[in-house]
C-alpha positions in Angstrom: -18.9 10.5 6.6 -16.8 7.5 6.0 -14.2 9.3 3.9 -13.3 12.7 2.4 -11.2 13.3 -0.6 -9.6 16.6 -1.8 -7.5 17.9 -4.7 -6.3 21.4 -4.9 -3.5 23.6 -6.3 -1.5 25.2 -3.5 1.6 27.2 -3.8 2.9 26.8 -0.1 2.6 24.5 2.9 0.5 27.1 4.6 -2.0 26.8 1.9 -2.5 23.1 2.7 -3.5 23.5 6.3 -7.0 24.9 5.5 -7.8 21.9 3.2 -6.5 19.5 5.9 -8.7 20.9 8.6 -11.8 20.8 6.3 -11.2 17.2 5.6 -10.7 16.4 9.4 -13.9 18.2 10.2 -15.9 16.1 7.7 -14.8 12.6 8.9 -15.7 11.2 12.3 -13.0 9.3 14.1 -10.6 8.9 11.1 -8.2 6.0 11.2 -5.9 6.7 8.2 -4.9 9.2 5.7 -3.1 9.7 2.4 -1.6 12.8 0.9 -0.2 13.0 -2.7 2.2 15.9 -3.5 3.5 17.2 -6.8 5.4 20.0 -8.3 7.5 22.7 -6.5 6.1 21.5 -3.2 8.2 18.3 -3.2 11.2 20.0 -1.5 8.9 21.1 1.3 7.6 17.5 2.1 8.9 17.6 5.6 7.1 20.9 6.2 4.0 19.5 4.7 4.3 16.4 7.0 4.3 18.8 10.1 1.2 20.5 8.7 -0.5 17.0 8.4 0.7 16.1 11.9 -0.9 19.2 13.3 -4.3 19.1 11.4 -4.8 15.4 11.4 -3.5 14.7 15.0 -3.5 11.1 15.9 -4.1 9.9 12.4 -1.6 7.6 10.7 -0.8 9.2 7.3 1.5 8.6 4.3 2.8 11.4 2.1 3.6 10.5 -1.4 5.7 12.4 -4.0 4.0 12.2 -7.3 4.1 13.4 -10.9 0.5 14.5 -10.7 -2.4 14.3 -8.3 -6.0 13.5 -8.6 -9.4 12.9 -7.0 -12.8 11.9 -8.3 -13.4 15.3 -9.9 -10.0 16.5 -11.2 -6.5 15.5 -12.3 -3.8 18.2 -11.7 -0.6 18.0 -13.7 2.2 20.5 -14.1 1.2 22.7 -11.2 2.1 22.7 -7.4 -0.8 20.6 -6.0 -1.9 18.1 -3.4 -4.6 15.5 -3.3 -5.6 13.3 -0.5 -7.9 11.0 1.3 -9.0 10.8 5.1 -11.1 7.8 6.2 -12.6 6.1 9.1 -12.9 2.4 9.8 -10.4 -0.4 10.2 -6.9 0.0 11.6 -3.8 1.3 9.8 -0.2 0.7 10.6 2.3 2.9 8.8 5.9 1.9 7.9 9.0 3.6 6.6 12.0 1.5 5.9 15.3 2.3 4.1 17.4 -0.8 4.5 20.3 0.9 2.7 22.6 -1.9 3.5 19.9 -4.7 2.7 19.4 -6.4 -0.6 16.0 -5.6 -2.1 14.6 -9.0 -1.2 15.6 -8.6 2.5 14.1 -5.1 2.4 10.9 -6.7 1.1 10.9 -9.2 3.9 11.3 -6.4 6.4 8.3 -4.6 5.0 6.2 -7.9 5.2 7.1 -8.3 8.8 6.3 -4.6 9.5 2.8 -5.2 8.2 1.9 -7.3 11.3 -0.2 -10.4 11.6 -2.6 -11.0 8.6 -3.1 -7.7 7.1 -6.0 -7.7 4.6 -4.2 -5.2 2.3 -1.0 -3.1 2.2 -0.1 0.1 0.3 3.6 0.4 -0.8 5.1 3.5 -2.3 8.8 3.1 -3.2 11.3 5.6 -4.8 11.6 4.8 -8.4 15.4 5.1 -8.4 16.9 1.7 -7.4 13.7 -0.3 -7.2 14.2 -4.0 -7.8 11.3 -6.5 -8.2 13.0 -9.0 -5.9 11.7 -6.7 -3.1 8.1 -7.8 -4.0 9.3 -11.5 -3.8 10.5 -10.9 -0.3 7.4 -9.1 0.8 5.2 -11.9 -0.6 7.3 -14.5 1.3 7.0 -12.6 4.6 3.4 -11.7 4.2 1.8 -14.2 1.7 -1.9 -13.3 2.5 -1.5 -9.5 2.0 -3.1 -7.8 -1.1 -0.2 -5.4 -1.9 -0.5 -2.5 -4.3 1.0 0.9 -4.9 3.3 2.9 -7.0 6.7 4.4 -7.7 7.2 7.8 -6.1 8.6 10.7 -8.2 11.4 13.0 -7.3 11.9 11.9 -3.6 11.1 9.2 -1.2 7.9 9.3 0.7 7.1 10.1 4.4 4.8 8.8 7.1 3.3 10.5 10.1 2.5 8.0 12.9 -0.4 8.2 15.3 2.0 9.6 17.9 3.0 12.4 15.5 6.6 11.0 14.6 7.6 11.9 11.1 9.8 9.4 9.2 11.1 9.5 5.5 12.4 6.5 3.6 12.7 5.1 0.1 9.9 2.6 1.0 6.8 3.8 2.8 3.2 2.7 3.2 0.7 1.2 5.6 -1.1 -2.0 6.4 -4.9 -1.8 6.6 -6.9 -4.2 8.6 -10.5 -4.4 9.8 -12.1 -3.5 6.4 -13.1 -6.0 3.7 -10.2 -6.9 1.3 -10.3 -4.2 -1.4 -11.4 -5.0 -4.9 -8.3 -4.3 -7.0 -8.2 -4.2 -10.8 -5.8 -2.9 -13.5 -6.1 -1.5 -17.0 -3.4 -1.0 -19.6 -2.8 1.9 -21.9 -1.2 -0.1 -24.7 -2.7 -1.8 -27.8 -1.2 -5.0 -29.0 0.1 -4.8 -32.6 1.0 -8.5 -32.8 -0.4 -11.7 -31.4 0.8 -13.0 -28.1 3.0 -16.1 -28.9 5.2 -18.2 -26.7 8.7 -17.1 -26.1 10.8 -19.9 -27.6 14.4 -18.8 -26.9 15.8 -16.2 -24.6 19.4 -15.6 -23.5 20.1 -13.2 -20.7 17.1 -11.1 -21.5 17.6 -11.1 -25.3 14.6 -12.7 -26.9 15.7 -14.5 -30.1 12.7 -16.5 -31.2 8.9 -16.1 -30.4 6.1 -18.1 -31.8 8.5 -20.0 -34.1 9.8 -16.8 -35.6 12.9 -14.5 -35.2 12.0 -11.9 -32.6 13.5 -9.1 -34.6 11.7 -10.1 -37.7 8.4 -10.1 -35.7 9.2 -6.7 -34.4 10.1 -5.3 -38.0 6.9 -6.9 -39.3 4.4 -5.4 -36.8 6.1 -2.1 -36.0 3.7 0.8 -36.8 5.0 2.8 -39.7 6.9 -0.3 -41.3 4.9 0.2 -44.5 5.5 4.0 -44.5 9.2 4.6 -43.7 8.8 8.4 -43.9 6.0 8.6 -41.2 6.8 9.1 -37.5 6.6 5.9 -35.6 5.3 5.5 -32.0 7.5 3.9 -29.5 7.1 0.0 -29.4 7.0 -1.9 -26.2 7.0 -5.6 -25.3 3.8 -7.1 -23.7 4.5 -10.2 -21.5 1.7 -12.5 -20.3 1.5 -15.6 -18.3 -0.2 -18.4 -20.2 -3.1 -18.6 -17.7 -3.3 -14.9 -16.7 -6.7 -13.5 -18.1 -9.3 -11.0 -17.1 -12.7 -11.9 -15.8 -14.0 -11.6 -19.4 -11.3 -13.8 -20.8 -8.9 -11.1 -22.2 -5.2 -11.7 -21.6 -3.6 -9.7 -18.8 -0.2 -8.6 -19.8 2.6 -6.4 -18.4 4.4 -3.7 -20.5 8.2 -3.7 -20.7 10.5 -1.3 -22.8 12.4 -2.7 -25.8 15.9 -2.0 -24.7 17.7 -2.7 -27.9 18.1 -5.2 -30.8 20.8 -7.6 -31.8 20.7 -7.9 -35.7 23.4 -10.6 -35.7 21.3 -12.9 -33.5 17.9 -11.5 -34.8 17.1 -10.8 -31.2 15.2 -8.2 -29.2 16.5 -7.2 -25.7 13.7 -7.1 -23.2 15.4 -7.9 -19.8 15.0 -10.4 -17.0 11.2 -10.4 -17.1 11.3 -12.2 -20.5 11.4 -15.9 -19.8 10.7 -19.1 -21.7 7.1 -20.1 -21.4 5.7 -16.6 -21.2 3.8 -15.2 -24.1 5.0 -12.2 -25.8 3.7 -9.5 -28.3 4.6 -6.0 -29.2 2.4 -3.0 -28.2 2.1 0.8 -28.6 0.6 3.3 -26.3 -2.9 4.2 -27.5 -5.5 6.6 -26.0 -8.5 4.8 -27.3 -7.3 1.4 -25.9 -6.7 3.2 -22.6 -10.2 4.6 -22.4 -11.8 1.3 -23.4 -9.8 -0.8 -20.9 -10.3 1.7 -18.1 -14.1 1.7 -18.7 -14.1 -2.2 -18.7 -12.1 -2.3 -15.5 -14.4 0.2 -13.8 -17.5 -1.8 -14.9 -15.9 -5.1 -13.5 -15.0 -3.5 -10.1 -18.4 -2.0 -9.8 -20.1 -5.3 -10.6 -17.9 -7.1 -8.0 -18.9 -4.6 -5.4 -22.6 -5.2 -5.7 -24.2 -5.9 -2.3 -21.3 -4.3 -0.4 -21.0 -0.7 1.0 -18.2 1.1 -0.8 -16.3 3.6 1.5 -13.5 5.0 -0.7 -11.1 4.2 -3.6 -7.5 4.7 -4.4 -6.4 5.2 -7.9 -2.8 5.2 -9.3 -2.0 5.7 -12.9 1.1 6.1 -15.1 2.6 9.5 -15.4 2.7 8.9 -19.2 -1.1 8.7 -19.3 -3.0 11.9 -18.4 -3.1 14.9 -20.8 0.2 13.7 -22.7 -1.9 10.6 -23.8 -5.5 11.9 -24.2 -4.8 15.5 -25.1 -7.4 16.7 -22.6 -7.4 17.1 -18.9 -9.4 14.7 -16.3 -10.0 12.0 -18.9 -9.6 9.1 -16.6 -11.3 10.6 -13.5 -14.3 11.3 -15.6 -14.5 7.7 -16.5 -14.4 6.8 -12.8 -16.9 9.3 -11.8 -19.4 8.0 -14.5 -19.2 4.7 -12.8 -18.8 5.5 -9.2 -20.4 8.9 -8.8 -19.4 10.9 -5.7 -17.4 8.0 -4.1 -14.3 9.6 -2.5 -11.3 8.7 -4.6 -7.7 10.0 -4.4 -4.5 9.1 -6.2 -1.5 10.0 -8.2 0.4 9.9 -11.5 3.3 7.5 -10.8 6.7 6.5 -12.0 5.4 2.8 -12.1 2.4 0.9 -10.7 2.3 -2.1 -8.3 -0.6 -4.5 -8.8 -1.5 -7.5 -6.7 -1.7 -11.0 -8.0 -3.4 -13.8 -6.2 -1.1 -16.5 -5.0 2.0 -14.7 -6.4 4.1 -11.6 -5.6 2.7 -8.3 -6.6 3.9 -7.0 -10.1 5.6 -3.9 -11.3 3.5 -2.5 -14.1 4.1 0.3 -16.7 1.6 2.4 -18.6 -1.1 0.9 -16.4 -3.7 2.2 -13.9 -4.6 0.4 -10.6 -8.0 0.9 -8.9 -8.7 -0.3 -5.4 -12.2 -0.1 -4.0 -12.5 -0.3 -0.2 -15.6 -1.6 1.4 -17.2 -2.0 4.9 -16.6 -5.4 6.4 -19.4 -7.8 5.8 
């Protein structure tokens, strides 16, 4: 078997050992592993790492604190649980870097150098607190050819277990993967646009004052859900930012979600932050379950189509912690969509504080309310 996934509710580190041994027995000559941890197990991450080191001896592994965990058959939220993936093929090189004295960009450069020469892909899991996107710029400068994706950890920094059994903890952990075909990576948002994307005309220190020839605050007031019914509860409104040329394979705009941080009535502006720049297009958006389903189905269809003729080995899936049951009202909504498209393909992943998605020729991007799917294949 090329890979084995698992997802189970456990109440103690001892309960994990059996699951780890079963996975190890199912995979011949494993080369890498991931373990996602949630709930009351998070304070016991070091003990869990020792269990992993014993059961998966010689296998480089990353342990990731999460808001929820998942595999191809289930998503577990609000309970002590672990999910994970063990695979064979390729070579993995784990890293765990703190760089407490380093600026974020310098830490990103250190991560890029730690990936080694010409990695095909790299997984990065960074503690949510204190994350700065300049880290991604530094990483891209040091490792421009790497396909970098990952997520923000929840509640703690991650850990790695090296092939020699050394256990390390840091705010930035992950691994470089070589020797497999570059993964097919795609994203899907969970937000519906409630206005048209229009060019940002004026922005001052993150305060957008004009967009599409109109006052930004007037545009927000015009399109905000509930504007015509002041007594009705209104959903939270976000900003959607898009590069002019950034579109999906079927021509739909690819945008990133950012919170609306405030308004300035005197300047008729909306505070978005440093990501809002002249030349970008901007719209307003709300979280929407039907849009999330539709976009995830479309994304899975595109990934499946692009994998035709290849031999899929396994997939990784990270999704926003504000999706799941809180969005859909039912459990397992997203993994059911993935299973309909990919069947029994081993998949493992997490509900994250934020998501990191790759962009060809540019630094990876911090996303919110987004899911990221990475399909790994055998080398051609």
